[in-house]
C-alpha positions as CSV (number, residue, x, y, z in Angstrom):
1,M,-100.8,-4.6,-33.3
2,I,-98.3,-1.8,-32.5
3,Q,-99.5,0.4,-29.9
4,L,-98.5,4.1,-28.8
5,E,-96.2,2.6,-26.1
6,H,-94.0,1.0,-28.5
7,F,-93.3,4.1,-30.4
8,I,-92.7,6.1,-27.2
9,I,-90.1,3.4,-26.3
10,L,-88.5,3.5,-29.5
11,S,-88.4,7.3,-29.4
12,A,-86.9,7.2,-25.9
13,V,-84.2,4.7,-27.0
14,L,-83.3,6.8,-30.0
15,F,-83.2,9.9,-27.7
16,S,-81.0,8.2,-25.3
17,I,-78.5,7.0,-27.9
18,G,-78.5,10.6,-29.4
19,L,-77.9,12.1,-26.0
20,F,-75.1,9.7,-25.2
21,G,-73.5,10.6,-28.6
22,V,-73.6,14.2,-27.8
23,L,-72.5,14.0,-24.2
24,A,-70.0,11.2,-24.3
25,K,-68.1,11.7,-27.8
26,R,-65.5,14.1,-28.3
27,N,-65.5,14.1,-32.2
28,I,-67.7,17.1,-33.4
29,V,-69.1,15.1,-36.3
30,T,-70.3,12.3,-33.9
31,M,-71.9,14.8,-31.8
32,L,-73.7,16.4,-34.7
33,M,-74.9,12.9,-35.6
34,G,-76.1,12.4,-32.2
35,V,-78.3,15.7,-32.4
36,E,-79.7,14.4,-35.7
37,I,-80.8,11.2,-33.8
38,I,-82.5,13.2,-31.1
39,F,-84.4,15.2,-34.0
40,N,-85.5,11.9,-35.4
41,A,-86.6,10.6,-31.9
42,V,-88.7,13.6,-31.5
43,N,-90.2,13.2,-34.9
44,I,-91.3,9.8,-34.1
45,A,-92.9,10.9,-30.8
46,F,-94.6,13.8,-32.8
47,V,-96.1,11.5,-35.4
48,A,-97.0,8.7,-32.9
49,F,-99.0,11.1,-30.6
50,S,-100.6,12.6,-33.6
51,R,-101.7,9.2,-35.0
52,Y,-103.0,7.8,-31.7
53,V,-104.3,10.9,-29.9
54,V,-105.8,12.9,-32.7
55,P,-105.9,10.8,-35.7
56,T,-108.0,13.2,-37.7
57,L,-105.5,16.0,-37.6
58,L,-102.1,16.0,-39.0
59,T,-100.3,18.3,-36.4
60,G,-97.8,15.8,-35.7
61,Q,-96.8,15.3,-39.3
62,I,-96.6,19.2,-39.9
63,F,-94.3,19.5,-36.8
64,A,-92.2,16.6,-38.0
65,I,-91.8,18.5,-41.4
66,F,-90.8,21.6,-39.6
67,V,-88.3,19.7,-37.6
68,I,-86.8,18.0,-40.7
69,T,-86.5,21.4,-42.2
70,V,-84.7,22.8,-39.3
71,A,-82.6,19.7,-38.9
72,A,-81.5,20.2,-42.6
73,A,-80.5,23.6,-42.0
74,E,-78.7,22.6,-38.8
75,V,-76.6,20.0,-40.8
76,A,-75.7,22.5,-43.3
77,L,-74.5,25.1,-41.0
78,G,-73.0,22.7,-38.6
79,L,-70.9,21.1,-41.4
80,A,-69.8,24.5,-42.6
81,I,-68.6,25.5,-39.2
82,I,-67.0,22.1,-38.7
83,I,-65.1,22.6,-42.0
84,A,-64.1,26.1,-40.9
85,I,-62.8,24.9,-37.6
86,Y,-60.9,21.9,-39.3
87,R,-59.2,24.3,-41.7
88,T,-58.0,26.6,-38.9
89,R,-57.4,24.2,-36.1
90,E,-56.8,21.0,-38.1
91,T,-58.8,18.9,-35.5
92,V,-62.4,18.0,-35.0
93,D,-61.9,17.1,-31.4
94,A,-64.0,19.1,-29.2
95,T,-61.7,19.3,-26.2
96,Q,-58.9,20.8,-28.3
97,I,-61.1,23.5,-29.7
98,D,-61.1,26.9,-27.7
99,L,-63.0,29.5,-29.7
100,M,-63.2,31.9,-26.9
101,N,-59.7,33.2,-27.4
102,S,-60.7,35.2,-30.6
103,R,-57.2,36.7,-31.4
104,A,-55.7,33.1,-31.4
105,V,-58.3,32.1,-33.8
106,V,-57.6,35.1,-36.0
107,D,-53.9,34.5,-35.9
108,Q,-54.3,30.8,-36.9
109,F,-56.6,31.5,-39.6
110,V,-54.3,34.1,-41.1
111,Q,-51.2,32.0,-40.7
112,H,-52.9,29.0,-42.3
113,R,-51.2,27.5,-45.3
114,Q,-53.6,28.8,-47.7
115,F,-52.9,32.6,-47.2
116,G,-49.8,34.4,-47.9
117,P,-48.0,37.4,-46.4
118,L,-50.0,40.2,-44.9
119,R,-50.2,43.7,-45.5
120,E,-50.0,46.5,-42.7
121,Q,-53.6,46.7,-42.7
122,G,-53.9,43.0,-41.9
123,A,-55.5,41.7,-45.2
124,A,-54.2,38.8,-47.1
125,T,-52.6,39.7,-50.2
126,S,-52.1,36.6,-52.1
127,R,-52.9,33.0,-52.0
128,K,-50.5,30.1,-52.5
129,P,-51.6,27.8,-55.4
């Protein structure tokens, strides 16, 4: 029979794999997948503790549903940010992205091939087809 220790070991292994993916990889998409693996490891731990410690209450399952909801929102927002970064920087390598220099980001965004000449106010006037 599967005991609580088996679920905790599985959760720890998944958490370690996700942490490795976040810390060791340079690709932002791979880092995002590592965060998702971490969320799933936490979900397994929540449900396992709920099942074996307090079997009559569904607190672990409710927490897992909240974590899944937050993870879905995080993926949507994370992918939108990754797409925006890729359009301006044309890379998803985390070591080549320096967003602290905001003027450089604005300049690259404005000079991107989708935008045409600028007015004196700094707004894009036309788009290339």
